[in-house]
C-alpha positions in Angstrom: 0.2 -0.2 0.0 1.6 3.3 -0.9 1.6 6.6 0.8 -1.5 7.8 -1.3 -3.6 5.1 -0.4 -2.6 5.7 3.1 -3.7 9.3 3.1 -7.1 8.6 1.4 -8.0 6.0 3.8 -6.9 8.7 6.8 -9.0 11.2 5.4 -12.0 9.0 4.9 -12.0 8.1 8.4 -11.7 11.7 9.6 -14.8 12.5 7.4 -16.4 9.5 8.8 -15.7 10.2 12.2 -16.5 14.2 11.8 -19.6 14.1 9.8 -22.0 12.9 13.0 -20.5 15.6 15.4 -21.0 18.3 12.3 -24.4 17.2 12.2 -25.2 17.1 15.6 -23.4 20.5 16.2 -25.8 22.0 13.5 -29.1 20.5 14.6 -28.5 22.4 17.9 -29.5 25.5 16.1 -33.0 26.1 15.5 -33.1 29.9 14.6 -31.2 32.8 14.9 -32.1 36.6 14.3 -31.0 39.8 15.6 -33.1 41.1 18.8 -35.1 44.0 18.9 -32.3 46.0 21.0 -29.5 47.4 18.7 -27.3 45.2 21.0 -29.3 41.8 20.9 -28.9 38.5 19.6 -31.4 35.8 19.8 -30.7 32.3 19.5 -33.1 29.5 19.6 -31.9 26.0 20.1 -34.0 22.6 19.0 -34.3 21.3 22.6 -33.8 22.6 26.1 -30.4 23.0 26.9 -28.5 23.3 30.2 -29.1 26.7 32.0 -25.6 27.3 33.4 -24.0 26.3 30.4 -26.0 28.2 28.2 -26.1 31.6 30.1 -22.1 31.5 30.5 -20.9 34.0 28.0 -17.6 31.8 27.9 -19.1 29.8 25.6 -20.0 32.2 22.7 -17.6 33.7 20.2 -19.4 36.3 18.0 -17.2 38.5 15.3 -18.4 40.2 12.5 -17.7 38.1 8.7 -15.2 40.5 7.7 -13.3 40.5 10.8 -13.0 37.3 12.4 -10.2 38.4 14.6 -11.8 40.8 16.7 -14.3 39.2 19.2 -17.4 41.2 20.1 -17.7 41.9 24.0 -20.7 39.6 25.2 -22.4 41.3 28.7 -25.0 38.6 29.1 -26.7 35.3 28.0 -30.3 35.3 29.4 -31.8 31.8 28.6 -35.8 32.0 28.5 -38.0 29.9 30.4 -38.6 27.0 27.8 -34.5 26.8 28.3 -34.9 27.0 24.2 -34.3 30.5 23.4 -31.2 32.5 24.7 -30.7 36.2 24.4 -27.3 37.2 23.8 -26.8 41.3 25.0 -23.4 42.9 23.7 -21.6 45.4 25.6 -22.0 47.9 22.2 -24.8 48.1 19.5 -24.1 45.7 16.6 -23.7 46.6 13.2 -26.8 44.8 11.8 -25.9 45.8 8.2 -23.2 43.3 8.2 -23.5 39.5 9.1 -22.3 38.1 12.2 -20.6 34.5 12.6 -21.6 33.4 16.1 -19.6 30.1 17.5 -21.5 28.1 20.4 -19.3 25.2 22.7 -20.3 22.8 24.8 -24.1 22.8 24.6 -24.4 19.8 22.3 -23.4 16.1 24.1 -20.8 15.6 22.4 -19.1 18.7 23.3 -19.0 20.2 19.6 -19.4 23.8 18.9 -21.9 25.0 16.4 -21.2 27.8 14.1 -23.8 29.8 12.3 -24.3 33.1 10.8 -26.9 35.9 11.8 -27.9 38.3 9.3 -30.9 40.4 8.2 -32.6 39.4 5.1 -31.6 41.7 2.2 -34.4 42.6 0.7 -35.6 43.6 4.2 -32.8 45.8 5.0 -33.0 47.3 1.1 -36.8 48.2 2.2 -35.8 49.6 5.4 -33.5 52.2 3.7 -36.0 52.5 1.5 -38.8 53.3 4.5 -36.2 55.1 6.4 -35.3 57.8 4.1 -39.1 58.1 3.4 -40.8 58.5 6.4 -38.5 57.8 9.4 -35.8 60.1 8.7 -37.5 62.2 6.1 -34.8 64.9 4.9 -37.5 67.6 5.0 -39.8 67.2 8.2 -36.8 65.7 10.3 -33.6 66.6 9.2 -34.8 70.5 8.0 -32.9 70.1 4.7 -33.9 71.5 1.2 -36.3 74.3 3.0 -36.1 76.6 -0.2 -37.0 74.8 -2.5 -39.6 73.3 -0.3 -41.2 76.2 0.7 -41.2 78.1 -2.7 -42.8 75.0 -4.8 -45.5 74.1 -2.3 -48.0 76.7 -3.1 -50.1 74.5 -5.8 -50.2 70.7 -6.1 -49.6 70.5 -9.7 -46.0 72.4 -9.2 -45.4 70.3 -6.5 -45.9 67.0 -7.6 -43.7 68.1 -11.0 -41.1 69.4 -8.6 -41.2 66.3 -6.7 -41.0 63.9 -9.6 -38.3 66.2 -11.0 -36.7 66.0 -7.7 -36.9 62.5 -7.6 -35.6 61.8 -10.9 -32.5 64.1 -10.6 -31.8 62.2 -6.8 -31.5 58.8 -8.3 -29.5 59.8 -11.3 -26.9 61.9 -9.6 -26.8 59.5 -6.6 -26.0 56.4 -9.0 -23.4 58.7 -10.9 -22.4 59.6 -7.7 -21.7 56.2 -6.4 -19.9 55.3 -9.2 -17.5 57.9 -9.3 -16.8 57.5 -5.7 -16.6 53.7 -6.0 -14.5 53.3 -9.0 -12.4 57.1 -9.1 -12.6 58.9 -5.6 -11.8 55.6 -3.6 -9.3 53.7 -5.3 -7.0 57.2 -6.2 -7.4 58.6 -2.4 -9.3 61.5 -3.9 -11.9 61.7 -1.2 -11.1 65.7 -0.5 -13.4 66.2 -3.6 -16.4 64.4 -2.9 -17.9 67.4 -2.5 -16.9 69.5 -5.8 -17.3 66.2 -7.9 -20.8 65.2 -6.4 -21.9 69.2 -6.7 -20.7 69.0 -10.7 -22.7 65.8 -11.2 -26.2 67.1 -9.8 -25.3 70.1 -11.8 -24.6 68.0 -15.2 -28.0 65.9 -14.5 -30.0 69.2 -13.6 -29.3 70.8 -16.9 -30.1 67.9 -18.5 -33.6 67.9 -16.9 -33.6 71.4 -17.6 -33.2 71.0 -21.5 -35.6 68.4 -21.4 -38.0 69.9 -19.6 -38.0 73.1 -21.7 -38.8 71.2 -24.6 -41.3 68.7 -23.2 -43.4 70.7 -20.8 -42.7 74.7 -20.9 -45.8 75.4 -18.9 -44.4 73.2 -15.8 -40.8 74.9 -16.5 -41.8 78.3 -16.3 -43.9 77.5 -12.9 -40.5 76.2 -11.5 -38.7 79.4 -12.7 -35.7 79.6 -10.4 -36.4 76.8 -8.0 -35.1 74.2 -10.6 -31.5 76.0 -10.8 -31.5 76.1 -6.9 -31.8 72.1 -7.1 -28.0 72.1 -7.9 -27.0 73.3 -4.5 -30.1 71.6 -2.3 -29.2 70.1 0.5 -30.8 67.1 0.2 -29.4 66.2 -3.2 -25.8 66.8 -2.0 -26.7 64.9 1.4 -27.7 61.4 -0.2 -24.0 61.1 -1.9 -22.2 62.2 1.2 -24.4 59.5 3.0 -23.7 56.6 0.6 -20.2 57.2 0.6 -19.8 57.7 4.4 -21.7 54.3 4.6 -19.8 52.6 2.0 -23.3 51.4 0.8 -23.5 49.4 -2.7 -25.4 50.0 -5.7 -28.5 48.9 -4.6 -28.2 50.4 -0.9 -27.5 53.6 -2.9 -30.3 53.6 -5.2 -32.9 52.8 -2.5 -31.5 56.0 -0.2 -32.0 57.9 -3.2 -35.1 56.7 -4.2 -36.7 57.2 -0.3 -34.9 60.5 0.0 -36.8 61.8 -3.5 -40.0 60.2 -2.2 -39.8 61.7 1.0 -39.5 65.1 -0.8 -42.0 64.6 -3.2 -44.7 63.6 0.1 -43.5 66.4 1.8 -44.1 68.9 -1.1 -47.9 67.1 -1.9 -49.0 67.4 1.9 -47.5 71.0 2.4 -49.1 71.9 -0.8 -52.5 70.2 -0.4 -52.8 72.5 3.0 -51.5 75.8 1.5 -54.3 75.7 -1.1 -56.7 75.1 1.7 -55.5 77.9 3.5 -56.2 80.4 0.6 -59.8 80.1 1.4 -59.2 80.5 5.2 -59.4 83.7 7.5 -55.9 84.1 8.4 -54.2 87.0 10.2 -52.5 89.6 7.9 -49.5 89.0 10.1 -49.5 85.5 9.6 -50.0 85.1 6.1 -47.6 83.2 3.4 -44.3 82.2 4.8 -45.2 82.4 8.8 -48.1 80.2 8.6 -46.3 77.8 6.2 -43.4 77.6 8.9 -46.1 76.8 11.3 -47.8 74.0 9.1 -44.6 72.7 8.5 -43.7 72.6 12.3 -47.1 70.6 12.7 -46.2 68.1 9.8 -42.3 67.5 11.6 -44.1 66.8 15.0 -46.7 64.3 13.1 -43.4 62.9 11.4 -41.7 62.0 15.0 -44.4 59.3 15.2 -42.5 57.4 12.9 -39.4 57.6 15.1 -37.9 54.1 16.2 -40.4 52.0 13.3 -39.0 48.6 13.1 -40.5 46.8 10.1 -37.6 44.5 8.9 
């Protein structure tokens, strides 16, 4: 029997002996997910486990998938009354955007360790970015950005809808272009200090294209926008989105969802405000409050209403 045959036999024996242990370790875990609190992971076992062993933090090792050498500090483990669900509480909030690798040891009868990955469903994560920019962190009512265009084009519903759709289009196109420039030019060549200049230039290019098309396709809407279409170039919201996606290292789809949510949130804010301002024209408002003063008061009421979305978690 040659050396090659001996190696094959030894490898087969290792697999035969190791596979049952691995299978038992994997069967130990029935479910895993991030908890309600930002610093929690919930692990569900297939059967009841020993409380003393399950609540010992030394039996767990957790790290982000991209940083396997950095162990996350685990403060405590609480096992539910059914002895099947363990809640792991960490010293600091977890970055739920990233997959986390959890290793549980000493719980299986064989003493084998079970290793599994905890991560959010990616589609749910994308939708959470969209809903966050649309409602929870609306750029107008929670961050108070883009107020110049907001108050200037929210007097009529038609103008508000047109500006909202145009703004969303410019937002999405400029954000995608900014993402490509950041990922393939600014970041590789260490030119991050040029972010604002490049992003404003890309927004200007997009606005100029929209300006030219709108002038030909719908002159009435173009005239209704007036100077506000030009002001989109330096609008806080439309510049903030590329900066946010660059700072958070969003990928293409995450950047697209952020831009779409921010544009949709601006459209929603414009439509709500224009609906109220059209009604206010028929109301008996004191002369000192007519115009911009009452508009600011109404915007403040909307801002208070949007605070109700704070803490909303759907995915």
